[in-house]
LUMKOLBA-956970 format. One record per residue (C-alpha): residue in three letters; chain; x, y, z. Coordinates in steps of 0.25 Angstrom, whole numbers, plus 5000, padded with zeros to 4 digits. Layout:
// LUMKOLBA-956970
<rest=ALA; kette=A; x=X; y=Y; z=Z>
...
END
This chain:
// LUMKOLBA-956970
<rest=MET; kette=A; x=5000; y=5000; z=5000>
<rest=ILE; kette=A; x=5004; y=5015; z=4997>
<rest=PHE; kette=A; x=5000; y=5024; z=5008>
<rest=GLU; kette=A; x=5004; y=5038; z=5009>
<rest=GLN; kette=A; x=5000; y=5050; z=5017>
<rest=TYR; kette=A; x=5002; y=5064; z=5012>
<rest=PHE; kette=A; x=5002; y=5075; z=5023>
<rest=LEU; kette=A; x=5000; y=5089; z=5019>
<rest=SER; kette=A; x=5006; y=5097; z=5031>
<rest=CYS; kette=A; x=5000; y=5111; z=5026>
<rest=LEU; kette=A; x=4986; y=5105; z=5027>
<rest=SER; kette=A; x=4988; y=5094; z=5036>
<rest=GLN; kette=A; x=4982; y=5085; z=5026>
<rest=ALA; kette=A; x=4984; y=5070; z=5023>
<rest=SER; kette=A; x=4981; y=5062; z=5011>
<rest=TYR; kette=A; x=4984; y=5048; z=5007>
<rest=LEU; kette=A; x=4988; y=5039; z=4995>
<rest=VAL; kette=A; x=4985; y=5025; z=4996>
<rest=GLY; kette=A; x=4988; y=5015; z=4986>
<rest=ASP; kette=A; x=4990; y=4999; z=4983>
<rest=GLU; kette=A; x=5003; y=4996; z=4979>
<rest=THR; kette=A; x=4998; y=4983; z=4972>
<rest=THR; kette=A; x=4987; y=4990; z=4963>
<rest=GLY; kette=A; x=4993; y=5004; z=4962>
<rest=ARG; kette=A; x=4979; y=5009; z=4966>
<rest=ALA; kette=A; x=4979; y=5022; z=4976>
<rest=VAL; kette=A; x=4969; y=5031; z=4983>
<rest=VAL; kette=A; x=4972; y=5046; z=4989>
<rest=VAL; kette=A; x=4965; y=5050; z=5000>
<rest=ASP; kette=A; x=4962; y=5065; z=5004>
<rest=PRO; kette=A; x=4972; y=5071; z=4993>
<rest=ARG; kette=A; x=4977; y=5085; z=4993>
<rest=ARG; kette=A; x=4974; y=5093; z=4981>
<rest=ASP; kette=A; x=4988; y=5093; z=4976>
<rest=VAL; kette=A; x=4989; y=5079; z=4972>
<rest=SER; kette=A; x=5003; y=5077; z=4966>
<rest=ASP; kette=A; x=5008; y=5070; z=4978>
<rest=TYR; kette=A; x=4998; y=5059; z=4977>
<rest=LEU; kette=A; x=5000; y=5057; z=4961>
<rest=THR; kette=A; x=5015; y=5055; z=4963>
<rest=ALA; kette=A; x=5014; y=5046; z=4974>
<rest=ALA; kette=A; x=5004; y=5037; z=4966>
<rest=GLU; kette=A; x=5014; y=5037; z=4954>
<rest=GLN; kette=A; x=5025; y=5034; z=4963>
<rest=HIS; kette=A; x=5018; y=5022; z=4969>
<rest=GLY; kette=A; x=5011; y=5017; z=4956>
<rest=LEU; kette=A; x=4997; y=5020; z=4961>
<rest=HIS; kette=A; x=4985; y=5024; z=4955>
<rest=ILE; kette=A; x=4976; y=5033; z=4963>
<rest=GLU; kette=A; x=4961; y=5028; z=4962>
<rest=HIS; kette=A; x=4955; y=5036; z=4973>
<rest=VAL; kette=A; x=4955; y=5049; z=4980>
<rest=ILE; kette=A; x=4948; y=5047; z=4992>
<rest=GLU; kette=A; x=4943; y=5059; z=5001>
<rest=THR; kette=A; x=4941; y=5056; z=5016>
<rest=HIS; kette=A; x=4931; y=5068; z=5016>
<rest=VAL; kette=A; x=4929; y=5081; z=5009>
<rest=HIS; kette=A; x=4940; y=5089; z=5014>
<rest=ALA; kette=A; x=4939; y=5103; z=5018>
<rest=ASP; kette=A; x=4953; y=5107; z=5022>
<rest=PHE; kette=A; x=4959; y=5105; z=5008>
<rest=VAL; kette=A; x=4955; y=5102; z=4993>
<rest=SER; kette=A; x=4958; y=5087; z=4991>
<rest=GLY; kette=A; x=4965; y=5082; z=4978>
<rest=HIS; kette=A; x=4954; y=5072; z=4974>
<rest=LEU; kette=A; x=4951; y=5079; z=4961>
<rest=GLU; kette=A; x=4966; y=5081; z=4958>
<rest=LEU; kette=A; x=4969; y=5066; z=4961>
<rest=ALA; kette=A; x=4956; y=5061; z=4953>
<rest=ALA; kette=A; x=4960; y=5070; z=4941>
<rest=ALA; kette=A; x=4975; y=5065; z=4941>
<rest=THR; kette=A; x=4972; y=5050; z=4943>
<rest=GLY; kette=A; x=4957; y=5046; z=4940>
<rest=ALA; kette=A; x=4954; y=5043; z=4955>
<rest=ASP; kette=A; x=4941; y=5043; z=4960>
<rest=ILE; kette=A; x=4937; y=5053; z=4972>
<rest=CYS; kette=A; x=4932; y=5047; z=4984>
<rest=PHE; kette=A; x=4924; y=5052; z=4996>
<rest=GLY; kette=A; x=4916; y=5047; z=5007>
<rest=ARG; kette=A; x=4901; y=5046; z=5006>
<rest=GLY; kette=A; x=4894; y=5060; z=5007>
<rest=ALA; kette=A; x=4904; y=5068; z=5000>
<rest=THR; kette=A; x=4898; y=5075; z=4988>
<rest=THR; kette=A; x=4908; y=5080; z=4976>
<rest=GLU; kette=A; x=4907; y=5087; z=4963>
<rest=PHE; kette=A; x=4917; y=5076; z=4957>
<rest=PRO; kette=A; x=4914; y=5061; z=4956>
<rest=GLY; kette=A; x=4918; y=5054; z=4967>
<rest=ARG; kette=A; x=4917; y=5041; z=4974>
<rest=LEU; kette=A; x=4910; y=5040; z=4988>
<rest=LEU; kette=A; x=4916; y=5030; z=4998>
<rest=GLY; kette=A; x=4906; y=5023; z=5008>
<rest=ASP; kette=A; x=4910; y=5017; z=5022>
<rest=ARG; kette=A; x=4918; y=5004; z=5022>
<rest=GLU; kette=A; x=4920; y=5006; z=5007>
<rest=ARG; kette=A; x=4933; y=4999; z=5002>
<rest=ILE; kette=A; x=4943; y=5004; z=4991>
<rest=SER; kette=A; x=4953; y=4994; z=4986>
<rest=LEU; kette=A; x=4966; y=4998; z=4980>
<rest=GLY; kette=A; x=4970; y=4983; z=4979>
<rest=GLU; kette=A; x=4977; y=4978; z=4992>
<rest=VAL; kette=A; x=4975; y=4992; z=4999>
<rest=SER; kette=A; x=4960; y=4994; z=5003>
<rest=LEU; kette=A; x=4953; y=5006; z=5008>
<rest=GLU; kette=A; x=4941; y=5006; z=5017>
<rest=ILE; kette=A; x=4932; y=5019; z=5018>
<rest=ARG; kette=A; x=4926; y=5022; z=5031>
<rest=ALA; kette=A; x=4915; y=5033; z=5032>
<rest=THR; kette=A; x=4920; y=5042; z=5044>
<rest=PRO; kette=A; x=4910; y=5055; z=5043>
<rest=GLY; kette=A; x=4912; y=5065; z=5053>
<rest=HIS; kette=A; x=4923; y=5075; z=5048>
<rest=THR; kette=A; x=4914; y=5077; z=5036>
<rest=PRO; kette=A; x=4902; y=5067; z=5032>
<rest=GLU; kette=A; x=4909; y=5060; z=5021>
<rest=SER; kette=A; x=4923; y=5057; z=5028>
<rest=ILE; kette=A; x=4929; y=5043; z=5026>
<rest=CYS; kette=A; x=4941; y=5037; z=5031>
<rest=ILE; kette=A; x=4949; y=5027; z=5023>
<rest=VAL; kette=A; x=4955; y=5014; z=5029>
<rest=VAL; kette=A; x=4967; y=5009; z=5021>
<rest=TYR; kette=A; x=4970; y=4994; z=5021>
<rest=GLU; kette=A; x=4984; y=4990; z=5015>
<rest=HIS; kette=A; x=4977; y=4976; z=5012>
<rest=ALA; kette=A; x=4962; y=4975; z=5010>
<rest=GLY; kette=A; x=4961; y=4963; z=5020>
<rest=ASP; kette=A; x=4970; y=4970; z=5032>
<rest=MET; kette=A; x=4963; y=4971; z=5045>
<rest=ILE; kette=A; x=4970; y=4983; z=5049>
<rest=PRO; kette=A; x=4970; y=4995; z=5040>
<rest=TYR; kette=A; x=4983; y=5002; z=5036>
<rest=GLY; kette=A; x=4976; y=5015; z=5040>
<rest=VAL; kette=A; x=4964; y=5023; z=5039>
<rest=LEU; kette=A; x=4964; y=5037; z=5032>
<rest=THR; kette=A; x=4955; y=5045; z=5041>
<rest=GLY; kette=A; x=4953; y=5059; z=5033>
<rest=ASP; kette=A; x=4947; y=5069; z=5043>
<rest=THR; kette=A; x=4940; y=5059; z=5051>
<rest=MET; kette=A; x=4952; y=5056; z=5061>
<rest=PHE; kette=A; x=4966; y=5063; z=5062>
<rest=ILE; kette=A; x=4977; y=5060; z=5070>
<rest=GLY; kette=A; x=4973; y=5065; z=5084>
<rest=ASP; kette=A; x=4960; y=5070; z=5080>
<rest=VAL; kette=A; x=4948; y=5068; z=5071>
<rest=GLY; kette=A; x=4941; y=5077; z=5060>
<rest=ARG; kette=A; x=4933; y=5089; z=5063>
<rest=PRO; kette=A; x=4917; y=5088; z=5060>
<rest=ASP; kette=A; x=4915; y=5104; z=5058>
<rest=LEU; kette=A; x=4921; y=5108; z=5044>
<rest=LEU; kette=A; x=4911; y=5113; z=5034>
<rest=ALA; kette=A; x=4916; y=5101; z=5025>
<rest=SER; kette=A; x=4906; y=5094; z=5035>
<rest=LYS; kette=A; x=4894; y=5101; z=5031>
<rest=GLY; kette=A; x=4881; y=5093; z=5032>
<rest=ALA; kette=A; x=4882; y=5090; z=5047>
<rest=THR; kette=A; x=4887; y=5097; z=5060>
<rest=PRO; kette=A; x=4900; y=5096; z=5066>
<rest=MET; kette=A; x=4893; y=5088; z=5077>
<rest=GLU; kette=A; x=4887; y=5078; z=5068>
<rest=LEU; kette=A; x=4900; y=5075; z=5061>
<rest=ALA; kette=A; x=4907; y=5074; z=5074>
<rest=SER; kette=A; x=4898; y=5063; z=5078>
<rest=LEU; kette=A; x=4901; y=5057; z=5064>
<rest=LEU; kette=A; x=4915; y=5057; z=5066>
<rest=PHE; kette=A; x=4915; y=5051; z=5080>
<rest=HIS; kette=A; x=4909; y=5040; z=5074>
<rest=SER; kette=A; x=4917; y=5039; z=5062>
<rest=LEU; kette=A; x=4929; y=5038; z=5070>
<rest=HIS; kette=A; x=4925; y=5028; z=5080>
<rest=GLU; kette=A; x=4917; y=5019; z=5070>
<rest=GLN; kette=A; x=4926; y=5021; z=5059>
<rest=LEU; kette=A; x=4940; y=5024; z=5062>
<rest=LEU; kette=A; x=4942; y=5018; z=5076>
<rest=THR; kette=A; x=4938; y=5005; z=5072>
<rest=LEU; kette=A; x=4950; y=5003; z=5064>
<rest=PRO; kette=A; x=4961; y=4996; z=5070>
<rest=ASP; kette=A; x=4971; y=5003; z=5079>
<rest=ASP; kette=A; x=4983; y=5001; z=5069>
<rest=THR; kette=A; x=4975; y=5008; z=5057>
<rest=ARG; kette=A; x=4983; y=5020; z=5053>
<rest=VAL; kette=A; x=4976; y=5034; z=5053>
<rest=TYR; kette=A; x=4978; y=5043; z=5042>
<rest=PRO; kette=A; x=4970; y=5056; z=5043>
<rest=ALA; kette=A; x=4968; y=5067; z=5033>
<rest=HIS; kette=A; x=4974; y=5078; z=5041>
<rest=GLY; kette=A; x=4984; y=5081; z=5052>
<rest=ALA; kette=A; x=4988; y=5092; z=5062>
<rest=GLY; kette=A; x=4985; y=5106; z=5057>
<rest=SER; kette=A; x=4972; y=5102; z=5050>
<rest=ALA; kette=A; x=4960; y=5110; z=5053>
<rest=CYS; kette=A; x=4952; y=5097; z=5051>
<rest=GLY; kette=A; x=4954; y=5093; z=5066>
<rest=LYS; kette=A; x=4960; y=5100; z=5079>
<rest=ASN; kette=A; x=4969; y=5090; z=5085>
<rest=LEU; kette=A; x=4977; y=5083; z=5073>
<rest=SER; kette=A; x=4990; y=5076; z=5075>
<rest=THR; kette=A; x=5003; y=5080; z=5068>
<rest=GLU; kette=A; x=5004; y=5065; z=5065>
<rest=THR; kette=A; x=4998; y=5061; z=5051>
<rest=TRP; kette=A; x=4994; y=5046; z=5055>
<rest=SER; kette=A; x=4991; y=5038; z=5067>
<rest=THR; kette=A; x=4982; y=5025; z=5070>
<rest=ILE; kette=A; x=4968; y=5022; z=5074>
<rest=GLY; kette=A; x=4974; y=5016; z=5087>
<rest=GLN; kette=A; x=4982; y=5029; z=5089>
<rest=GLN; kette=A; x=4971; y=5038; z=5087>
<rest=ARG; kette=A; x=4961; y=5030; z=5095>
<rest=ARG; kette=A; x=4970; y=5032; z=5107>
<rest=SER; kette=A; x=4975; y=5047; z=5104>
<rest=ASN; kette=A; x=4965; y=5054; z=5095>
<rest=HIS; kette=A; x=4958; y=5064; z=5105>
<rest=ALA; kette=A; x=4945; y=5064; z=5097>
<rest=LEU; kette=A; x=4944; y=5048; z=5098>
<rest=LEU; kette=A; x=4947; y=5048; z=5113>
<rest=LEU; kette=A; x=4933; y=5056; z=5115>
<rest=GLY; kette=A; x=4924; y=5046; z=5122>
<rest=SER; kette=A; x=4910; y=5049; z=5116>
<rest=GLU; kette=A; x=4904; y=5055; z=5104>
<rest=GLY; kette=A; x=4900; y=5067; z=5110>
<rest=GLU; kette=A; x=4914; y=5071; z=5115>
<rest=PHE; kette=A; x=4919; y=5069; z=5102>
<rest=VAL; kette=A; x=4910; y=5077; z=5094>
<rest=ALA; kette=A; x=4912; y=5088; z=5105>
<rest=SER; kette=A; x=4927; y=5088; z=5103>
<rest=VAL; kette=A; x=4927; y=5087; z=5088>
<rest=THR; kette=A; x=4917; y=5098; z=5085>
<rest=GLU; kette=A; x=4925; y=5108; z=5095>
<rest=GLY; kette=A; x=4938; y=5115; z=5094>
<rest=GLN; kette=A; x=4941; y=5113; z=5079>
<rest=PRO; kette=A; x=4950; y=5122; z=5072>
<rest=SER; kette=A; x=4945; y=5133; z=5063>
<rest=ALA; kette=A; x=4943; y=5128; z=5049>
<rest=PRO; kette=A; x=4950; y=5136; z=5037>
<rest=PRO; kette=A; x=4939; y=5143; z=5029>
<rest=TYR; kette=A; x=4942; y=5136; z=5017>
<rest=PHE; kette=A; x=4938; y=5122; z=5022>
<rest=PRO; kette=A; x=4923; y=5123; z=5016>
<rest=TYR; kette=A; x=4929; y=5127; z=5003>
<rest=ASP; kette=A; x=4939; y=5115; z=5002>
<rest=SER; kette=A; x=4927; y=5106; z=5006>
<rest=HIS; kette=A; x=4918; y=5110; z=4995>
<rest=LEU; kette=A; x=4930; y=5110; z=4985>
<rest=ASN; kette=A; x=4934; y=5096; z=4988>
<rest=CYS; kette=A; x=4920; y=5091; z=4983>
<rest=GLU; kette=A; x=4921; y=5100; z=4971>
<rest=SER; kette=A; x=4926; y=5098; z=4956>
<rest=ARG; kette=A; x=4937; y=5108; z=4958>
<rest=GLN; kette=A; x=4950; y=5112; z=4950>
<rest=LEU; kette=A; x=4961; y=5103; z=4950>
<rest=LEU; kette=A; x=4975; y=5107; z=4956>
<rest=ASP; kette=A; x=4987; y=5106; z=4949>
<rest=ASP; kette=A; x=4997; y=5106; z=4960>
<rest=HIS; kette=A; x=5010; y=5110; z=4952>
<rest=GLN; kette=A; x=5003; y=5122; z=4945>
<rest=ALA; kette=A; x=5010; y=5134; z=4951>
<rest=PRO; kette=A; x=5002; y=5147; z=4952>
<rest=PRO; kette=A; x=5004; y=5159; z=4941>
<rest=ALA; kette=A; x=5015; y=5168; z=4944>
<rest=LEU; kette=A; x=5010; y=5183; z=4946>
<rest=SER; kette=A; x=5017; y=5196; z=4945>
<rest=LEU; kette=A; x=5015; y=5206; z=4956>
<rest=SER; kette=A; x=5006; y=5214; z=4948>
<rest=GLN; kette=A; x=4997; y=5202; z=4945>
<rest=VAL; kette=A; x=4997; y=5198; z=4960>
<rest=LEU; kette=A; x=4993; y=5213; z=4964>
<rest=GLU; kette=A; x=4983; y=5213; z=4952>
<rest=LEU; kette=A; x=4976; y=5200; z=4957>
<rest=GLN; kette=A; x=4977; y=5205; z=4972>
<rest=GLY; kette=A; x=4969; y=5217; z=4968>
<rest=ALA; kette=A; x=4959; y=5209; z=4961>
<rest=GLY; kette=A; x=4956; y=5201; z=4974>
<rest=ALA; kette=A; x=4966; y=5190; z=4975>
<rest=VAL; kette=A; x=4973; y=5186; z=4988>
<rest=VAL; kette=A; x=4988; y=5187; z=4989>
<rest=LEU; kette=A; x=4992; y=5175; z=4997>
<rest=ASP; kette=A; x=5006; y=5177; z=5002>
<rest=THR; kette=A; x=5013; y=5163; z=5005>
<rest=ARG; kette=A; x=5026; y=5168; z=5011>
<rest=ASP; kette=A; x=5029; y=5165; z=5026>
<rest=PRO; kette=A; x=5024; y=5176; z=5036>
<rest=PRO; kette=A; x=5037; y=5184; z=5038>
<rest=ASP; kette=A; x=5038; y=5186; z=5023>
<rest=PHE; kette=A; x=5025; y=5190; z=5021>
<rest=ALA; kette=A; x=5026; y=5200; z=5033>
<rest=ALA; kette=A; x=5038; y=5206; z=5026>
<rest=GLY; kette=A; x=5030; y=5210; z=5014>
<rest=HIS; kette=A; x=5018; y=5205; z=5006>
<rest=LEU; kette=A; x=5007; y=5210; z=4996>
<rest=ARG; kette=A; x=4997; y=5218; z=5003>
<rest=ALA; kette=A; x=4984; y=5210; z=5008>
<rest=ALA; kette=A; x=4991; y=5197; z=5005>
<rest=ILE; kette=A; x=4989; y=5185; z=5014>
<rest=ASN; kette=A; x=5000; y=5177; z=5019>
<rest=VAL; kette=A; x=4999; y=5162; z=5021>
<rest=GLY; kette=A; x=5013; y=5156; z=5021>
<rest=LEU; kette=A; x=5015; y=5143; z=5014>
<rest=GLY; kette=A; x=5024; y=5138; z=5026>
<rest=GLY; kette=A; x=5011; y=5134; z=5034>
<rest=ARG; kette=A; x=4997; y=5128; z=5032>
<rest=PHE; kette=A; x=4996; y=5138; z=5020>
<rest=ALA; kette=A; x=4984; y=5132; z=5013>
<rest=GLU; kette=A; x=4975; y=5131; z=5024>
<rest=LEU; kette=A; x=4978; y=5145; z=5030>
<rest=ALA; kette=A; x=4977; y=5151; z=5016>
<rest=GLY; kette=A; x=4963; y=5145; z=5016>
<rest=ALA; kette=A; x=4960; y=5151; z=5029>
<rest=VAL; kette=A; x=4962; y=5165; z=5025>
<rest=LEU; kette=A; x=4959; y=5165; z=5009>
<rest=ASP; kette=A; x=4947; y=5161; z=5001>
<rest=PRO; kette=A; x=4947; y=5151; z=4991>
<rest=ALA; kette=A; x=4940; y=5161; z=4981>
<rest=ASP; kette=A; x=4952; y=5170; z=4983>
<rest=ASP; kette=A; x=4962; y=5172; z=4971>
<rest=ILE; kette=A; x=4976; y=5170; z=4977>
<rest=VAL; kette=A; x=4988; y=5177; z=4973>
<rest=LEU; kette=A; x=5001; y=5169; z=4979>
<rest=VAL; kette=A; x=5014; y=5175; z=4985>
<rest=CYS; kette=A; x=5024; y=5165; z=4987>
<rest=ASP; kette=A; x=5038; y=5162; z=4990>
<rest=PRO; kette=A; x=5045; y=5157; z=4977>
<rest=GLY; kette=A; x=5042; y=5143; z=4973>
<rest=HIS; kette=A; x=5030; y=5141; z=4982>
<rest=ALA; kette=A; x=5018; y=5147; z=4974>
<rest=THR; kette=A; x=5013; y=5133; z=4969>
<rest=GLU; kette=A; x=5014; y=5127; z=4983>
<rest=ALA; kette=A; x=5005; y=5139; z=4988>
<rest=ARG; kette=A; x=4995; y=5136; z=4976>
<rest=VAL; kette=A; x=4994; y=5122; z=4979>
<rest=ARG; kette=A; x=4993; y=5123; z=4994>
<rest=LEU; kette=A; x=4981; y=5133; z=4992>
<rest=ALA; kette=A; x=4975; y=5124; z=4982>
<rest=ARG; kette=A; x=4975; y=5112; z=4992>
<rest=ILE; kette=A; x=4964; y=5120; z=4999>
<rest=GLY; kette=A; x=4957; y=5124; z=4987>
<rest=PHE; kette=A; x=4962; y=5139; z=4985>
<rest=ASP; kette=A; x=4965; y=5138; z=4970>
<rest=LYS; kette=A; x=4964; y=5153; z=4965>
<rest=VAL; kette=A; x=4979; y=5156; z=4966>
<rest=ALA; kette=A; x=4980; y=5166; z=4955>
<rest=GLY; kette=A; x=4995; y=5166; z=4955>
<rest=VAL; kette=A; x=5008; y=5169; z=4963>
<rest=LEU; kette=A; x=5017; y=5182; z=4964>
<rest=GLU; kette=A; x=5029; y=5179; z=4955>
<rest=GLY; kette=A; x=5043; y=5182; z=4959>
<rest=ASP; kette=A; x=5049; y=5188; z=4972>
<rest=VAL; kette=A; x=5039; y=5191; z=4982>
<rest=GLN; kette=A; x=5047; y=5201; z=4990>
<rest=ALA; kette=A; x=5051; y=5208; z=4977>
<rest=ALA; kette=A; x=5036; y=5209; z=4972>
<rest=MET; kette=A; x=5032; y=5215; z=4986>
<rest=GLU; kette=A; x=5044; y=5226; z=4984>
<rest=GLU; kette=A; x=5037; y=5230; z=4971>
<rest=VAL; kette=A; x=5024; y=5234; z=4977>
<rest=PRO; kette=A; x=5028; y=5239; z=4992>
<rest=GLU; kette=A; x=5015; y=5248; z=4992>
<rest=LEU; kette=A; x=5007; y=5235; z=4991>
<rest=THR; kette=A; x=5015; y=5226; z=5001>
<rest=ASP; kette=A; x=5013; y=5225; z=5015>
<rest=ARG; kette=A; x=5021; y=5219; z=5027>
<rest=GLN; kette=A; x=5014; y=5210; z=5038>
<rest=ALA; kette=A; x=5017; y=5217; z=5052>
<rest=ARG; kette=A; x=5022; y=5207; z=5062>
<rest=MET; kette=A; x=5022; y=5208; z=5077>
<rest=THR; kette=A; x=5030; y=5201; z=5088>
<rest=VAL; kette=A; x=5024; y=5195; z=5100>
<rest=GLU; kette=A; x=5033; y=5205; z=5109>
<rest=GLU; kette=A; x=5027; y=5217; z=5101>
<rest=LEU; kette=A; x=5013; y=5211; z=5102>
<rest=ALA; kette=A; x=5015; y=5209; z=5117>
<rest=VAL; kette=A; x=5018; y=5224; z=5118>
<rest=GLN; kette=A; x=5006; y=5227; z=5109>
<rest=LEU; kette=A; x=4997; y=5219; z=5118>
<rest=SER; kette=A; x=5003; y=5224; z=5132>
<rest=GLY; kette=A; x=4995; y=5238; z=5132>
<rest=ASP; kette=A; x=4982; y=5240; z=5139>
<rest=ARG; kette=A; x=4975; y=5241; z=5126>
<rest=PRO; kette=A; x=4982; y=5233; z=5116>
<rest=GLY; kette=A; x=4981; y=5239; z=5102>
<rest=VAL; kette=A; x=4982; y=5226; z=5094>
<rest=VAL; kette=A; x=4973; y=5215; z=5091>
<rest=VAL; kette=A; x=4980; y=5200; z=5092>
<rest=LEU; kette=A; x=4973; y=5191; z=5082>
<rest=ASP; kette=A; x=4976; y=5175; z=5084>
<rest=VAL; kette=A; x=4974; y=5168; z=5072>
<rest=ARG; kette=A; x=4977; y=5153; z=5078>
<rest=GLY; kette=A; x=4967; y=5143; z=5079>
<rest=THR; kette=A; x=4958; y=5142; z=5091>
<rest=GLY; kette=A; x=4965; y=5130; z=5098>
<rest=GLU; kette=A; x=4978; y=5138; z=5096>
<rest=ARG; kette=A; x=4972; y=5150; z=5102>
<rest=ALA; kette=A; x=4966; y=5142; z=5114>
<rest=ALA; kette=A; x=4980; y=5138; z=5118>
<rest=GLY; kette=A; x=4985; y=5152; z=5120>
<rest=ALA; kette=A; x=4982; y=5166; z=5114>
<rest=ILE; kette=A; x=4987; y=5181; z=5115>
<rest=GLU; kette=A; x=4978; y=5188; z=5125>
<rest=GLY; kette=A; x=4967; y=5196; z=5119>
<rest=SER; kette=A; x=4970; y=5191; z=5105>
<rest=ILE; kette=A; x=4958; y=5187; z=5094>
<rest=GLY; kette=A; x=4958; y=5173; z=5090>
<rest=VAL; kette=A; x=4954; y=5171; z=5075>
<rest=PRO; kette=A; x=4959; y=5158; z=5069>
<rest=LEU; kette=A; x=4965; y=5161; z=5055>
<rest=ALA; kette=A; x=4955; y=5151; z=5049>
<rest=GLU; kette=A; x=4944; y=5161; z=5053>
<rest=LEU; kette=A; x=4952; y=5174; z=5051>
<rest=ILE; kette=A; x=4944; y=5178; z=5038>
<rest=ARG; kette=A; x=4931; y=5175; z=5044>
<rest=ARG; kette=A; x=4933; y=5182; z=5056>
<rest=ILE; kette=A; x=4941; y=5194; z=5052>
<rest=ASP; kette=A; x=4931; y=5205; z=5056>
<rest=GLU; kette=A; x=4933; y=5200; z=5070>
<rest=ILE; kette=A; x=4948; y=5205; z=5070>
<rest=PRO; kette=A; x=4948; y=5220; z=5075>
<rest=SER; kette=A; x=4953; y=5229; z=5064>
<rest=ASP; kette=A; x=4956; y=5241; z=5073>
<rest=HIS; kette=A; x=4968; y=5237; z=5080>
<rest=PRO; kette=A; x=4982; y=5231; z=5075>
<rest=ILE; kette=A; x=4981; y=5215; z=5074>
<rest=VAL; kette=A; x=4992; y=5206; z=5077>
<rest=VAL; kette=A; x=4989; y=5192; z=5072>
<rest=HIS; kette=A; x=4995; y=5179; z=5078>
<rest=CYS; kette=A; x=4994; y=5164; z=5076>
<rest=ALA; kette=A; x=5003; y=5154; z=5082>
<rest=SER; kette=A; x=5016; y=5157; z=5075>
<rest=GLY; kette=A; x=5014; y=5167; z=5064>
<rest=TYR; kette=A; x=5010; y=5160; z=5051>
<rest=ARG; kette=A; x=4994; y=5161; z=5053>
<rest=SER; kette=A; x=4995; y=5175; z=5058>
<rest=SER; kette=A; x=5002; y=5179; z=5046>
<rest=ILE; kette=A; x=4991; y=5174; z=5038>
<rest=ALA; kette=A; x=4981; y=5181; z=5047>
<rest=ALA; kette=A; x=4988; y=5195; z=5047>
<rest=SER; kette=A; x=4989; y=5194; z=5032>
<rest=VAL; kette=A; x=4974; y=5191; z=5031>
<rest=LEU; kette=A; x=4970; y=5203; z=5040>
<rest=ALA; kette=A; x=4979; y=5212; z=5031>
<rest=HIS; kette=A; x=4972; y=5207; z=5019>
<rest=HIS; kette=A; x=4959; y=5210; z=5025>
<rest=GLY; kette=A; x=4963; y=5224; z=5028>
<rest=ARG; kette=A; x=4969; y=5224; z=5041>
<rest=ARG; kette=A; x=4982; y=5232; z=5041>
<rest=ALA; kette=A; x=4987; y=5232; z=5056>
<rest=VAL; kette=A; x=4990; y=5217; z=5057>
<rest=SER; kette=A; x=5002; y=5211; z=5063>
<rest=ASP; kette=A; x=5007; y=5196; z=5063>
<rest=LEU; kette=A; x=5013; y=5191; z=5076>
<rest=VAL; kette=A; x=5026; y=5185; z=5074>
<rest=GLY; kette=A; x=5027; y=5171; z=5080>
<rest=GLY; kette=A; x=5013; y=5171; z=5084>
<rest=TYR; kette=A; x=5007; y=5166; z=5097>
<rest=GLU; kette=A; x=5019; y=5156; z=5099>
<rest=ALA; kette=A; x=5028; y=5169; z=5100>
<rest=TRP; kette=A; x=5017; y=5175; z=5109>
<rest=ALA; kette=A; x=5017; y=5163; z=5118>
<rest=VAL; kette=A; x=5033; y=5164; z=5119>
<rest=LEU; kette=A; x=5032; y=5178; z=5123>
<rest=GLU; kette=A; x=5021; y=5175; z=5133>
<rest=ASP; kette=A; x=5029; y=5164; z=5139>
<rest=GLY; kette=A; x=5041; y=5172; z=5140>
<rest=ARG; kette=A; x=5034; y=5184; z=5148>
<rest=ALA; kette=A; x=5028; y=5173; z=5157>
<rest=GLY; kette=A; x=5042; y=5167; z=5160>
END
């Protein structure tokens, strides 16, 4: 058997290639949209991809089922209950797919979404203990799927949580303890709240250590999994719909068009968003006015999707050699309207139009402490971390608005005082500060080092 896991760190997303060496037949499960890696691996192993199986309709990324089907002729498979514009095969509970010696068993596991399935993998059809189970967003390592996303419309979070409880206990925990568990996501994903950094485990290990599986009753389980979930990026409903549509295909080798500075400014004047993908210090040193900064060095696509609209025309500003990467990573969440990338040296372009460039103000924690020490502080501190991060410690008097909610709640942020934005270390706050400037706020500073630096300062004072 050929079994390969592909883990995409920037989206915390896992996909799988499963193939039978004796027949050359294979499936890909939950593929990302740029499918070249699967095609290359299949060719190297002498495999033909016959099926693309989705464990559910994904909301956090655009799946590559259409790209793989176009490249290989594979059929596209979902659990029963999924409705798509394109031809597909619906798989029922306990249905078997034979690849030769390798056999797959489908288990219906509604809960994260109504149509969710898990895939039990047998290296040999007659084996008593499965090789593993691909659990999608039903079970993660250390957690379980959330039942409250809009991808699950048609049922309430409480109803879906109840279904999830039964799916876990009646479909997954009935598997032997030695069965390997391979989920669709790991730590950092917004699809759960306590995901492990490990990318696989076993049923036995999860039975003993997964906090959601240790809850005694269905009522306790439902209460736990419907509370305290992280804010979902606003593009999730868009991706959920897109994954059921006959959309355009991605060529993951195609570079975006190169644009002169005058073309960039013309597009920006017509309403396009300039997305500057450089690191926050480089952006702070100089950028085109009203540009939004989301650095490629972090969770680029997810955070770009939190502050942009998929309907936006996007003009990229990138360090040399990174334009195609930026375009592909945006396409992974369905943001396809990339008009092009500023050509040539970015700094030289800024020097051509000094009247159209800005610097991002930055403030140290020592400077902020001085600002806050008076009886009537003249600065607003905006904390864009998640609610769980903020609960563990926050700057006294700060306002908490998670980055994923910033656009929706921007009117809650006072406009009559200077604003200092912070996150944990500085990456998300640079995004938020640039978004505020994009929306007309001028007196905005980014806190250097974020809350981590503030906590060190506070510890030093306490000592």
